Every structure is written in structure tokens, then in C-alpha cells.
N, CA, C and O atoms as a printed pandas DataFrame, in Angstrom:
     atom_number atom_name residue_name chain_id  residue_number  x_coord  y_coord  z_coord
0              1         N          MET        A               1   32.863   49.660   20.592
1              2        CA          MET        A               1   33.131   49.418   19.660
2              3         C          MET        A               1   33.284   47.639   18.756
3              4         O          MET        A               1   34.120   46.884   19.252
4              5         N          HIS        A               2   32.672   47.240   17.817
5              6        CA          HIS        A               2   32.759   45.813   17.977
6              7         C          HIS        A               2   33.594   45.830   16.535
7              8         O          HIS        A               2   33.178   46.405   15.529
8              9         N          ARG        A               3   34.763   45.144   16.614
9             10        CA          ARG        A               3   36.041   44.650   15.492
10            11         C          ARG        A               3   35.552   43.595   14.993
11            12         O          ARG        A               3   35.008   42.650   15.565
12            13         N          ASN        A               4   35.708   43.730   14.154
13            14        CA          ASN        A               4   35.614   41.984   13.432
14            15         C          ASN        A               4   37.010   41.389   13.663
15            16         O          ASN        A               4   37.905   42.234   13.693
16            17         N          LYS        A               5   37.485   39.755   13.881
17            18        CA          LYS        A               5   38.075   39.133   14.270
18            19         C          LYS        A               5   39.220   39.464   12.968
19            20         O          LYS        A               5   38.719   39.558   11.847
20            21         N          VAL        A               6   40.526   39.617   13.075
21            22        CA          VAL        A               6   41.192   39.309   11.689
22            23         C          VAL        A               6   41.889   37.691   11.637
23            24         O          VAL        A               6   41.916   36.806   12.491
24            25         N          TYR        A               7   42.131   37.720   11.006
25            26        CA          TYR        A               7   42.502   36.558   10.940
26            27         C          TYR        A               7   44.511   35.998   10.793
27            28         O          TYR        A               7   45.407   36.409   10.056
28            29         N          GLY        A               8   44.496   35.379   11.428
29            30        CA          GLY        A               8   45.964   35.152   10.752
30            31         C          GLY        A               8   46.010   33.646    9.763
31            32         O          GLY        A               8   45.110   32.914    9.350
32            33         N          HIS        A               9   47.664   33.607    9.615
33            34        CA          HIS        A               9   47.786   32.291    8.727
34            35         C          HIS        A               9   47.350   30.662    9.257
35            36         O          HIS        A               9   47.323   29.598    8.639
36            37         N          LEU        A              10   47.071   30.970   10.505
37            38        CA          LEU        A              10   46.906   30.059   10.858
38            39         C          LEU        A              10   44.990   29.320   11.437
39            40         O          LEU        A              10   44.358   28.264   11.428
40            41         N          GLU        A              11   44.850   30.661   11.826
41            42        CA          GLU        A              11   43.210   30.451   11.548
42            43         C          GLU        A              11   42.842   30.265   10.043
43            44         O          GLU        A              11   42.043   29.491    9.516
44            45         N          TRP        A              12   43.758   31.308    9.457
45            46        CA          TRP        A              12   42.938   31.497    8.328
46            47         C          TRP        A              12   42.838   29.480    8.057
47            48         O          TRP        A              12   41.767   28.888    8.192
48            49         N          ALA        A              13   44.218   28.716    7.663
49            50        CA          ALA        A              13   44.187   27.636    7.461
50            51         C          ALA        A              13   42.889   26.604    7.840
51            52         O          ALA        A              13   42.223   25.856    7.123
52            53         N          ARG        A              14   42.830   26.926    9.400
53            54        CA          ARG        A              14   42.086   25.936    9.926
54            55         C          ARG        A              14   40.934   25.653    9.526
55            56         O          ARG        A              14   40.252   24.631    9.463
56            57         N          HIS        A              15   40.750   27.333    9.109
57            58        CA          HIS        A              15   38.933   27.743    8.352
58            59         C          HIS        A              15   38.662   27.454    7.104
59            60         O          HIS        A              15   37.525   27.433    6.633
60            61         N          LYS        A              16   39.655   27.225    6.525
61            62        CA          LYS        A              16   39.248   26.504    5.167
62            63         C          LYS        A              16   39.478   25.003    4.558
63            64         O          LYS        A              16   39.221   24.583    3.430
64            65         N          SER        A              17   40.232   24.122    6.049
65            66        CA          SER        A              17   40.476   23.600    6.201
66            67         C          SER        A              17   38.602   22.266    5.483
67            68         O          SER        A              17   37.469   22.653    5.195
68            69         N          SER        A              18   39.097   21.039    5.482
69            70        CA          SER        A              18   37.936   20.334    4.685
70            71         C          SER        A              18   37.192   19.598    5.391
71            72         O          SER        A              18   36.085   19.099    5.189
72            73         N          TRP        A              19   38.458   19.559    6.903
73            74        CA          TRP        A              19   37.690   18.827    8.285
74            75         C          TRP        A              19   36.704   19.635    8.954
75            76         O          TRP        A              19   36.013   19.353    9.933
76            77         N          ARG        A              20   36.767   20.951    8.088
77            78        CA          ARG        A              20   35.313   22.181    9.707
78            79         C          ARG        A              20   34.188   21.592    9.279
79            80         O          ARG        A              20   33.275   21.748   10.090
80            81         N          HIS        A              21   33.877   20.954    8.292
81            82        CA          HIS        A              21   31.920   20.291    8.227
82            83         C          HIS        A              21   31.640   19.309    9.671
83            84         O          HIS        A              21   30.687   19.209   10.444
84            85         N          GLY        A              22   33.093   18.613    9.576
85            86        CA          GLY        A              22   32.769   18.068   10.518
86            87         C          GLY        A              22   32.665   18.126   11.616
87            88         O          GLY        A              22   31.909   17.428   12.292
88            89         N          ARG        A              23   33.812   19.435   12.228
89            90        CA          ARG        A              23   33.775   20.227   13.431
90            91         C          ARG        A              23   32.565   20.969   13.548
91            92         O          ARG        A              23   32.362   21.670   14.539
92            93         N          HIS        A              24   31.929   20.894   12.825
93            94        CA          HIS        A              24   30.792   21.625   12.993
94            95         C          HIS        A              24   29.253   20.685   13.454
95            96         O          HIS        A              24   28.278   20.862   14.184
96            97         N          ILE        A              25   29.688   19.806   12.676
97            98        CA          ILE        A              25   28.555   18.415   13.019
98            99         C          ILE        A              25   28.898   18.356   14.208
99           100         O          ILE        A              25   28.083   19.044   14.824
100          101         N          PHE        A              26   29.892   17.785   15.142
101          102        CA          PHE        A              26   30.408   17.515   15.873
102          103         C          PHE        A              26   29.924   18.621   16.913
103          104         O          PHE        A              26   29.781   18.474   18.127
104          105         N          SER        A              27   29.783   19.357   16.418
105          106        CA          SER        A              27   29.773   21.122   18.013
106          107         C          SER        A              27   28.186   21.058   17.626
107          108         O          SER        A              27   27.837   20.666   18.739
108          109         N          ILE        A              28   27.494   21.106   17.217
109          110        CA          ILE        A              28   26.195   20.950   17.213
110          111         C          ILE        A              28   25.436   20.594   17.899
111          112         O          ILE        A              28   24.322   21.086   18.081
112          113         N          PHE        A              29   26.172   19.141   18.696
113          114        CA          PHE        A              29   25.781   18.168   20.081
114          115         C          PHE        A              29   25.479   19.440   21.506
115          116         O          PHE        A              29   24.464   19.625   22.177
116          117         N          SER        A              30   26.744   20.079   21.547
117          118        CA          SER        A              30   27.373   20.615   22.661
118          119         C          SER        A              30   26.344   22.398   22.899
119          120         O          SER        A              30   26.375   23.152   23.871
120          121         N          LEU        A              31   25.645   22.523   21.742
121          122        CA          LEU        A              31   25.197   23.890   22.220
122          123         C          LEU        A              31   23.935   23.650   23.078
123          124         O          LEU        A              31   23.707   22.440   23.088
124          125         N          GLY        A              32   23.098   24.287   23.746
125          126        CA          GLY        A              32   21.913   24.149   24.552
126          127         C          GLY        A              32   20.642   24.677   23.998
127          128         O          GLY        A              32   19.688   24.850   24.756
128          129         N          VAL        A              33   20.525   25.059   22.200
129          130        CA          VAL        A              33   19.189   24.882   21.650
130          131         C          VAL        A              33   19.075   23.916   21.302
131          132         O          VAL        A              33   17.896   23.587   21.437
132          133         N          ILE        A              34   20.137   22.527   20.526
133          134        CA          ILE        A              34   19.663   21.583   20.202
134          135         C          ILE        A              34   18.824   20.992   21.186
135          136         O          ILE        A              34   17.663   20.660   20.944
136          137         N          PHE        A              35   19.551   20.807   22.627
137          138        CA          PHE        A              35   18.322   20.304   23.066
138          139         C          PHE        A              35   16.757   21.133   23.496
139          140         O          PHE        A              35   15.662   20.645   23.775
140          141         N          THR        A              36   17.116   22.262   23.426
141          142        CA          THR        A              36   15.577   22.936   23.812
142          143         C          THR        A              36   14.523   22.590   22.858
143          144         O          THR        A              36   13.395   22.343   23.283
144          145         N          VAL        A              37   14.856   22.540   21.293
145          146        CA          VAL        A              37   14.932   22.385   20.487
146          147         C          VAL        A              37   13.944   20.736   20.094
147          148         O          VAL        A              37   12.901   20.581   19.458
148          149         N          PHE        A              38   14.850   19.728   20.805
149          150        CA          PHE        A              38   14.284   18.266   20.532
150          151         C          PHE        A              38   12.932   17.945   20.717
151          152         O          PHE        A              38   12.210   17.696   19.751
152          153         N          PRO        A              39   12.591   17.930   21.693
153          154        CA          PRO        A              39   11.283   17.536   22.226
154          155         C          PRO        A              39   10.476   17.752   21.664
155          156         O          PRO        A              39    9.661   16.942   21.222
156          157         N          PRO        A              40   10.489   19.522   21.455
157          158        CA          PRO        A              40    9.280   19.665   20.376
158          159         C          PRO        A              40    9.176   19.114   18.830
159          160         O          PRO        A              40    8.175   18.772   18.201
160          161         N          VAL        A              41   10.707   19.148   18.396
161          162        CA          VAL        A              41   10.360   18.588   17.324
162          163         C          VAL        A              41   10.064   16.867   16.891
163          164         O          VAL        A              41    9.628   16.373   15.851
164          165         N          LEU        A              42   10.476   16.298   18.077
165          166        CA          LEU        A              42   10.509   14.907   18.213
166          167         C          LEU        A              42    8.983   14.813   18.194
167          168         O          LEU        A              42    8.505   14.059   17.346
168          169         N          VAL        A              43    8.104   15.506   19.050
169          170        CA          VAL        A              43    6.449   14.970   19.017
170          171         C          VAL        A              43    6.522   15.573   17.436
171          172         O          VAL        A              43    6.486   14.863   16.431
172          173         N          CYS        A              44    6.608   16.726   17.448
173          174        CA          CYS        A              44    5.556   16.950   15.921
174          175         C          CYS        A              44    6.475   15.803   14.737
175          176         O          CYS        A              44    5.980   15.629   13.623
176          177         N          THR        A              45    7.488   15.259   15.025
177          178        CA          THR        A              45    7.540   14.227   13.501
178          179         C          THR        A              45    7.543   13.074   14.149
179          180         O          THR        A              45    8.293   12.303   13.551
180          181         N          LEU        A              46    6.954   12.462   15.308
181          182        CA          LEU        A              46    6.158   11.041   15.437
182          183         C          LEU        A              46    5.081   11.361   14.841
183          184         O          LEU        A              46    4.889   10.670   13.841
184          185         N          PHE        A              47    3.554   12.857   15.236
185          186        CA          PHE        A              47    2.671   12.458   14.913
186          187         C          PHE        A              47    2.852   12.686   13.272
187          188         O          PHE        A              47    2.655   11.721   12.535
188          189         N          ALA        A              48    3.157   13.728   12.818
189          190        CA          ALA        A              48    3.631   13.480   11.112
190          191         C          ALA        A              48    3.780   12.227   10.561
191          192         O          ALA        A              48    3.304   11.980    9.452
192          193         N          THR        A              49    4.371   11.420   11.190
193          194        CA          THR        A              49    4.803   10.128   10.776
194          195         C          THR        A              49    3.450    8.896   10.899
195          196         O          THR        A              49    3.035    8.057   10.099
196          197         N          PHE        A              50    3.046    9.270   12.287
197          198        CA          PHE        A              50    1.569    7.976   12.770
198          199         C          PHE        A              50    0.508    8.877   11.326
199          200         O          PHE        A              50   -0.316    8.171   10.745
200          201         N          SER        A              51    0.650   10.383   10.892
201          202        CA          SER        A              51   -0.605   10.876   10.390
202          203         C          SER        A              51   -0.719    9.513    8.715
203          204         O          SER        A              51   -1.533    8.783    8.148
204          205         N          VAL        A              52    0.985   10.027    8.617
205          206        CA          VAL        A              52    1.246    9.410    7.275
206          207         C          VAL        A              52    1.024    8.446    7.002
207          208         O          VAL        A              52    0.548    8.217    5.890
208          209         N          LEU        A              53    1.322    7.279    8.070
209          210        CA          LEU        A              53    0.820    5.858    7.823
210          211         C          LEU        A              53   -0.451    5.462    8.447
211          212         O          LEU        A              53   -0.828    4.293    8.533
212          213         N          SER        A              54   -1.148    6.569    8.911
213          214        CA          SER        A              54   -2.341    5.913    8.960
214          215         C          SER        A              54   -2.979    6.409    7.584
215          216         O          SER        A              54   -3.650    5.494    7.106
216          217         N          LEU        A              55   -2.991    7.398    6.897
217          218        CA          LEU        A              55   -3.552    7.797    5.603
218          219         C          LEU        A              55   -2.887    6.589    4.678
219          220         O          LEU        A              55   -3.381    6.625    3.551
220          221         N          LEU        A              56   -2.067    5.701    4.806
221          222        CA          LEU        A              56   -1.309    5.013    3.958
222          223         C          LEU        A              56   -2.489    4.044    3.819
223          224         O          LEU        A              56   -3.189    3.702    2.867
224          225         N          LEU        A              57   -2.436    3.618    5.582
225          226        CA          LEU        A              57   -3.123    2.440    6.081
226          227         C          LEU        A              57   -4.565    2.631    5.068
227          228         O          LEU        A              57   -4.461    2.245    3.904
228          229         N          VAL        A              58   -5.714    3.145    5.466
229          230        CA          VAL        A              58   -6.542    3.704    5.320
230          231         C          VAL        A              58   -6.791    3.845    3.560
231          232         O          VAL        A              58   -7.537    3.073    2.958
232          233         N          LEU        A              59   -6.254    4.631    3.087
233          234        CA          LEU        A              59   -6.011    3.929    1.664
234          235         C          LEU        A              59   -5.768    2.410    1.256
235          236         O          LEU        A              59   -6.399    1.849    0.360
236          237         N          ARG        A              60   -4.890    1.887    1.934
237          238        CA          ARG        A              60   -5.194    0.737    0.944
238          239         C          ARG        A              60   -5.936   -0.093    1.522
239          240         O          ARG        A              60   -6.165   -1.084    0.829
240          241         N          THR        A              61   -6.607   -0.085    2.950
241          242        CA          THR        A              61   -7.734   -0.646    3.221
242          243         C          THR        A              61   -9.057   -0.581    2.141
243          244         O          THR        A              61   -9.638   -1.561    1.673
244          245         N          ASN        A              62   -9.363    0.846    1.883
245          246        CA          ASN        A              62  -10.076    1.261    0.530
246          247         C          ASN        A              62   -9.932    0.363   -0.382
247          248         O          ASN        A              62  -10.811   -0.451   -0.665
248          249         N          SER        A              63   -8.842    0.423   -0.911
249          250        CA          SER        A              63   -8.632   -0.246   -2.229
250          251         C          SER        A              63   -8.322   -1.958   -2.221
251          252         O          SER        A              63   -8.018   -2.637   -3.201
252          253         N          SER        A              64   -8.472   -2.348   -1.024
253          254        CA          SER        A              64   -8.384   -3.901   -1.008
254          255         C          SER        A              64   -9.788   -3.958   -0.736
255          256         O          SER        A              64  -10.310   -4.687   -1.580
256          257         N          TYR        A              65  -10.739   -3.444    0.186
257          258        CA          TYR        A              65  -12.328   -3.401   -0.312
258          259         C          TYR        A              65  -12.436   -2.946   -1.546
259          260         O          TYR        A              65  -13.135   -3.896   -1.897
260          261         N          ASN        A              66  -12.343   -2.269   -2.579
261          262        CA          ASN        A              66  -12.780   -2.512   -4.095
262          263         C          ASN        A              66  -12.602   -3.369   -4.428
263          264         O          ASN        A              66  -13.590   -4.030   -4.750
264          265         N          ARG        A              67  -11.615   -3.819   -4.551
265          266        CA          ARG        A              67  -11.057   -5.020   -4.994
266          267         C          ARG        A              67  -11.913   -6.518   -4.532
267          268         O          ARG        A              67  -11.793   -7.436   -5.342
268          269         N          PHE        A              68  -12.373   -6.668   -3.850
269          270        CA          PHE        A              68  -12.927   -7.219   -2.899
270          271         C          PHE        A              68  -14.433   -7.239   -3.344
271          272         O          PHE        A              68  -14.928   -8.314   -3.684
272          273         N          ASP        A              69  -15.105   -6.195   -3.353
273          274        CA          ASP        A              69  -15.935   -6.359   -3.712
274          275         C          ASP        A              69  -16.218   -6.333   -5.030
275          276         O          ASP        A              69  -17.365   -6.779   -5.069
276          277         N          GLU        A              70  -15.841   -6.056   -6.282
277          278        CA          GLU        A              70  -15.508   -5.635   -7.553
278          279         C          GLU        A              70  -15.593   -8.030   -7.804
279          280         O          GLU        A              70  -16.248   -8.757   -8.551
280          281         N          ALA        A              71  -14.796   -8.238   -6.969
281          282        CA          ALA        A              71  -14.540  -10.068   -7.267
282          283         C          ALA        A              71  -16.061  -10.793   -6.885
283          284         O          ALA        A              71  -16.628  -11.727   -7.452
284          285         N          ARG        A              72  -16.558   -9.839   -5.487
285          286        CA          ARG        A              72  -17.700  -10.622   -5.449
286          287         C          ARG        A              72  -18.974  -10.513   -6.446
287          288         O          ARG        A              72  -19.633  -11.522   -6.702
288          289         N          LYS        A              73  -19.321   -9.142   -7.045
289          290        CA          LYS        A              73  -20.054   -8.753   -8.068
290          291         C          LYS        A              73  -19.709   -9.706   -8.829
291          292         O          LYS        A              73  -20.535  -10.614   -8.917
292          293         N          PHE        A              74  -18.277   -9.865   -9.712
293          294        CA          PHE        A              74  -18.133  -10.850  -11.015
294          295         C          PHE        A              74  -18.495  -12.293  -10.296
295          296         O          PHE        A              74  -19.368  -12.963  -10.848
296          297         N          TRP        A              75  -18.018  -12.695   -9.371
297          298        CA          TRP        A              75  -18.595  -14.037   -8.705
298          299         C          TRP        A              75  -20.279  -14.056   -8.722
299          300         O          TRP        A              75  -20.791  -15.126   -9.052
300          301         N          GLY        A              76  -20.968  -13.187   -8.463
301          302        CA          GLY        A              76  -21.814  -13.035   -8.336
302          303         C          GLY        A              76  -22.927  -13.168   -9.593
303          304         O          GLY        A              76  -23.870  -13.958   -9.646
304          305         N          SER        A              77  -22.583  -12.284  -10.463
305          306        CA          SER        A              77  -22.274  -12.328  -11.922
306          307         C          SER        A              77  -22.639  -13.536  -12.568
307          308         O          SER        A              77  -23.676  -13.744  -13.198
308          309         N          ASN        A              78  -21.589  -14.406  -12.332
309          310        CA          ASN        A              78  -20.912  -15.735  -13.174
310          311         C          ASN        A              78  -22.180  -16.560  -12.154
311          312         O          ASN        A              78  -23.089  -17.025  -12.841
312          313         N          VAL        A              79  -22.322  -16.775  -10.678
313          314        CA          VAL        A              79  -23.543  -17.494  -10.599
314          315         C          VAL        A              79  -24.852  -17.118  -11.193
315          316         O          VAL        A              79  -25.446  -18.178  -11.389
316          317         N          ASN        A              80  -25.495  -16.242  -11.526
317          318        CA          ASN        A              80  -26.347  -15.994  -12.210
318          319         C          ASN        A              80  -26.723  -16.471  -13.347
319          320         O          ASN        A              80  -27.792  -17.013  -13.631
320          321         N          ARG        A              81  -25.467  -16.176  -14.247
321          322        CA          ARG        A              81  -25.624  -16.760  -15.560
322          323         C          ARG        A              81  -25.600  -18.001  -16.101
323          324         O          ARG        A              81  -26.156  -18.424  -17.115
324          325         N          THR        A              82  -24.491  -18.848  -14.861
325          326        CA          THR        A              82  -24.940  -20.797  -14.658
326          327         C          THR        A              82  -25.951  -21.023  -14.224
327          328         O          THR        A              82  -26.223  -22.213  -14.380
328          329         N          ARG        A              83  -26.879  -20.349  -13.613
329          330        CA          ARG        A              83  -28.391  -20.607  -12.561
330          331         C          ARG        A              83  -29.103  -20.400  -14.345
331          332         O          ARG        A              83  -29.689  -21.333  -14.895
332          333         N          ASP        A              84  -28.916  -19.165  -14.953
333          334        CA          ASP        A              84  -29.445  -19.064  -16.317
334          335         C          ASP        A              84  -29.520  -20.368  -17.309
335          336         O          ASP        A              84  -30.492  -20.955  -17.784
336          337         N          LEU        A              85  -27.820  -20.636  -17.458
337          338        CA          LEU        A              85  -27.688  -21.705  -18.682
338          339         C          LEU        A              85  -28.544  -23.253  -18.092
339          340         O          LEU        A              85  -29.206  -24.126  -18.652
340          341         N          VAL        A              86  -28.196  -23.051  -16.994
341          342        CA          VAL        A              86  -28.579  -24.733  -16.210
342          343         C          VAL        A              86  -30.231  -24.442  -16.351
343          344         O          VAL        A              86  -30.836  -25.445  -16.731
344          345         N          ARG        A              87  -31.052  -23.291  -16.125
345          346        CA          ARG        A              87  -32.379  -23.373  -16.086
346          347         C          ARG        A              87  -33.236  -23.315  -17.769
347          348         O          ARG        A              87  -34.419  -23.573  -17.992
348          349         N          GLN        A              88  -32.382  -22.976  -18.560
349          350        CA          GLN        A              88  -32.964  -22.977  -20.094
350          351         C          GLN        A              88  -32.374  -24.994  -20.360
351          352         O          GLN        A              88  -32.928  -26.047  -20.674
352          353         N          SER        A              89  -31.297  -24.638  -20.074
353          354        CA          SER        A              89  -30.861  -26.376  -20.551
354          355         C          SER        A              89  -31.818  -26.965  -19.914
355          356         O          SER        A              89  -32.273  -27.733  -20.761
356          357         N          LEU        A              90  -32.513  -27.123  -18.810
357          358        CA          LEU        A              90  -33.564  -28.201  -18.307
358          359         C          LEU        A              90  -35.037  -27.595  -18.966
359          360         O          LEU        A              90  -36.202  -27.982  -18.877
360          361         N          THR        A              91  -34.516  -26.688  -19.524
361          362        CA          THR        A              91  -36.415  -26.251  -20.388
362          363         C          THR        A              91  -36.369  -26.800  -21.740
363          364         O          THR        A              91  -37.200  -27.520  -22.293
364          365         N          TRP        A              92  -35.300  -26.360  -22.166
365          366        CA          TRP        A              92  -34.990  -26.877  -23.883
366          367         C          TRP        A              92  -34.906  -28.250  -23.978
367          368         O          TRP        A              92  -35.751  -28.833  -24.657
368          369         N          ILE        A              93  -33.613  -29.173  -23.146
369          370        CA          ILE        A              93  -33.589  -30.709  -23.454
370          371         C          ILE        A              93  -34.615  -31.313  -22.416
371          372         O          ILE        A              93  -34.452  -31.155  -21.207
372          373         N          ARG        A              94  -35.840  -32.119  -23.025
373          374        CA          ARG        A              94  -36.393  -32.763  -22.546
374          375         C          ARG        A              94  -36.373  -34.134  -22.738
375          376         O          ARG        A              94  -36.689  -35.097  -22.040
376          377         N          GLN        A              95  -35.914  -33.986  -23.878
377          378        CA          GLN        A              95  -36.101  -35.404  -24.942
378          379         C          GLN        A              95  -35.446  -36.723  -23.605
379          380         O          GLN        A              95  -34.313  -36.708  -23.125
380          381         N          PRO        A              96  -36.588  -37.769  -23.265
381          382        CA          PRO        A              96  -35.416  -38.434  -22.845
382          383         C          PRO        A              96  -34.105  -39.156  -22.931
383          384         O          PRO        A              96  -33.454  -39.514  -21.950
384          385         N          GLY        A              97  -33.668  -39.398  -24.574
385          386        CA          GLY        A              97  -32.981  -39.877  -24.718
386          387         C          GLY        A              97  -31.781  -38.704  -25.157
387          388         O          GLY        A              97  -30.935  -39.013  -25.995
388          389         N          ASP        A              98  -31.783  -37.723  -24.697
389          390        CA          ASP        A              98  -30.910  -36.886  -24.171
390          391         C          ASP        A              98  -30.761  -36.650  -22.976
391          392         O          ASP        A              98  -30.077  -35.632  -22.869
392          393         N          SER        A              99  -31.012  -37.011  -22.115
393          394        CA          SER        A              99  -31.065  -36.751  -20.656
394          395         C          SER        A              99  -29.257  -36.765  -20.496
395          396         O          SER        A              99  -28.660  -35.859  -19.913
396          397         N          PHE        A             100  -28.337  -38.342  -21.329
397          398        CA          PHE        A             100  -27.438  -37.967  -21.059
398          399         C          PHE        A             100  -26.653  -36.968  -21.354
399          400         O          PHE        A             100  -25.631  -36.630  -20.756
400          401         N          LYS        A             101  -27.212  -36.413  -22.434
401          402        CA          LYS        A             101  -26.028  -35.068  -22.709
402          403         C          LYS        A             101  -26.421  -33.796  -21.946
403          404         O          LYS        A             101  -25.803  -32.731  -21.966
404          405         N          LEU        A             102  -27.200  -33.988  -21.480
405          406        CA          LEU        A             102  -28.259  -32.848  -20.213
406          407         C          LEU        A             102  -27.049  -33.017  -18.836
407          408         O          LEU        A             102  -26.330  -32.190  -18.276
408          409         N          LEU        A             103  -27.233  -34.347  -18.667
409          410        CA          LEU        A             103  -25.965  -34.745  -17.198
410          411         C          LEU        A             103  -24.773  -34.289  -17.772
411          412         O          LEU        A             103  -24.000  -33.432  -17.344
412          413         N          SER        A             104  -24.723  -34.862  -18.640
413          414        CA          SER        A             104  -22.732  -34.229  -19.322
414          415         C          SER        A             104  -23.403  -33.118  -19.296
415          416         O          SER        A             104  -24.150  -33.229  -18.324
416          417         N          LEU        A             105  -23.604  -31.958  -19.867
417          418        CA          LEU        A             105  -23.473  -30.387  -19.556
418          419         C          LEU        A             105  -23.978  -29.746  -18.693
419          420         O          LEU        A             105  -24.160  -28.551  -18.927
420          421         N          LEU        A             106  -24.322  -30.210  -17.598
421          422        CA          LEU        A             106  -24.495  -30.252  -16.231
422          423         C          LEU        A             106  -23.186  -29.976  -15.092
423          424         O          LEU        A             106  -22.851  -29.050  -14.354
424          425         N          ARG        A             107  -22.768  -31.098  -15.360
425          426        CA          ARG        A             107  -21.626  -31.707  -14.974
426          427         C          ARG        A             107  -20.563  -30.843  -15.365
427          428         O          ARG        A             107  -19.634  -30.673  -14.575
428          429         N          HIS        A             108  -20.570  -30.086  -16.838
429          430        CA          HIS        A             108  -19.350  -29.202  -17.146
430          431         C          HIS        A             108  -19.630  -27.697  -16.507
431          432         O          HIS        A             108  -18.771  -26.831  -16.342
432          433         N          ILE        A             109  -21.169  -27.586  -16.159
433          434        CA          ILE        A             109  -21.389  -26.331  -15.430
434          435         C          ILE        A             109  -20.432  -26.264  -13.926
435          436         O          ILE        A             109  -19.608  -25.513  -13.404
436          437         N          LYS        A             110  -21.088  -27.485  -13.648
437          438        CA          LYS        A             110  -21.022  -27.531  -12.025
438          439         C          LYS        A             110  -19.058  -27.109  -12.103
439          440         O          LYS        A             110  -18.530  -26.073  -11.699
440          441         N          ALA        A             111  -18.337  -28.384  -12.789
441          442        CA          ALA        A             111  -16.590  -28.233  -13.320
442          443         C          ALA        A             111  -16.383  -26.859  -13.682
443          444         O          ALA        A             111  -15.282  -26.423  -13.347
444          445         N          TYR        A             112  -17.237  -25.969  -14.345
445          446        CA          TYR        A             112  -16.492  -24.734  -14.963
446          447         C          TYR        A             112  -16.236  -23.914  -13.155
447          448         O          TYR        A             112  -15.165  -23.567  -12.656
448          449         N          PHE        A             113  -17.705  -23.816  -12.521
449          450        CA          PHE        A             113  -17.025  -23.295  -11.100
450          451         C          PHE        A             113  -15.807  -23.603  -10.236
451          452         O          PHE        A             113  -15.102  -22.858   -9.554
452          453         N          PHE        A             114  -15.760  -24.997  -10.476
453          454        CA          PHE        A             114  -14.512  -26.051   -9.720
454          455         C          PHE        A             114  -12.985  -25.291  -10.711
455          456         O          PHE        A             114  -11.810  -25.429  -10.369
456          457         N          CYS        A             115  -13.301  -24.797  -11.501
457          458        CA          CYS        A             115  -12.246  -24.138  -12.627
458          459         C          CYS        A             115  -11.788  -23.021  -12.023
459          460         O          CYS        A             115  -10.614  -22.822  -11.708
460          461         N          LEU        A             116  -12.964  -22.078  -11.808
461          462        CA          LEU        A             116  -12.441  -20.773  -11.118
462          463         C          LEU        A             116  -12.775  -20.107   -9.836
463          464         O          LEU        A             116  -12.669  -18.954   -9.419
464          465         N          ARG        A             117  -13.202  -21.196   -9.367
465          466        CA          ARG        A             117  -12.590  -21.463   -8.219
466          467         C          ARG        A             117  -10.759  -21.250   -7.542
467          468         O          ARG        A             117  -10.104  -20.432   -6.896
468          469         N          THR        A             118  -10.607  -22.417   -8.132
469          470        CA          THR        A             118   -8.829  -22.291   -7.793
470          471         C          THR        A             118   -8.360  -21.367   -8.543
471          472         O          THR        A             118   -7.286  -20.971   -8.090
472          473         N          ILE        A             119   -8.748  -20.701   -9.727
473          474        CA          ILE        A             119   -7.531  -19.690  -10.461
474          475         C          ILE        A             119   -7.348  -18.669   -9.341
475          476         O          ILE        A             119   -6.542  -17.748   -9.470
């Protein structure tokens, strides 16, 4: 028959000590179970970390590609609108006396793209 151990005063004082948690933590490394379980736990932890990091990398790559694609669309839209503006100004400004105004407008349109590119 198994009997519970009866604590005396010294055992009870040692058990209630605030240092008992430290003793338990340091005694963990002397157990054989920790060394048996450690390799599979380490492999699972490394695999889970690798999975999470790869998912974050994929999401970040997709996000940056989407931003690049939107910027490319906006830039292409600006190019098309300014080509339309140049075409219309070449069509509507036909008077020989207005050539200075036409050249000035074309230079401003060209400068608009240089200003956009540096932003």
C-alpha cells in the first residue's frame, strides 16, 4: 500500500519557498523526457516558422506586385491622355501666328511628365 509522504516543518518551509519555481525550472534539464522530446519539437517549430515566414513573403510579394501594376496602369493612362492632348492641340492650333503658343504648350506637356517622374 502506498502512503502519502508527510511533510515536516523543514520540508513544508522548503516547499513554500519563493525559490521553488527556480528549483523546478533548473531541474527540468535533468529529466530524460526533455531530451527525448526536444528533437521532434525543434523540427516542428522550425517547420512552422518556415511556413509562416514563407506565407508572409508571398503576401508581401503579391502586395508589392499589385502596387506596381496599379502604378503602371496610372502611368499608362497619363501617357495616353497627354498623347490625346498633344493630338488635339496639333489639330486645333493651326494658325501660323499661334506656333509659339503651340510650342509652349507642347513643352509644358513634356515638362509635366518630367515632374511626374520625379515625384
